[in-house]
N, C-alpha and C positions, 0 to 999 in steps of 0.2 A: 416789592413794587417794581424794582429795577428789572427783575427777570420777566415780569408781566409786560412791561413796556417793550423789552427786547422781543418777546414773543409776538406781540401785536405788530410791531414794526416789521419784523421778519415776515410775518404772515401777509401783511399788506404788500410788501415788495414781491414776494413769491406769487401771490394771487394776481397782481397786476401783470407780471411777466407771463404767467401761464395764460391769462386771458388774451393778451396780445398774441402769444404764440399759437393759440388755438383759433382766434378770430381772423388773423391775417390770411391763412390758407383758405378758410371758408369764404371770406370776402372775394379772394382772387378766383376761386372756383365759381362763385355766383356771377362775377363779372364776365368770366369766359363764356358761361352758358348764355348769359344775356346777350352778349355780342354775337354769338353764334346763331341765336334765334333771330336777331334783328337782320343778319346778313341774308337769311333765307327768304 
C-alpha cells in the first residue's frame, strides 16, 4: 500500500507540473494572437 501511495502522489505531482508546463506557453500564444488581431 505504501508503494501505491507513493506512485499516486508522484503521478499527481508530475501530472500537475506537466499540465502547467504545457498550458502556460499555449495560453501565452493565444494571448499574443488575440492582441495582434485586436490591434488590426
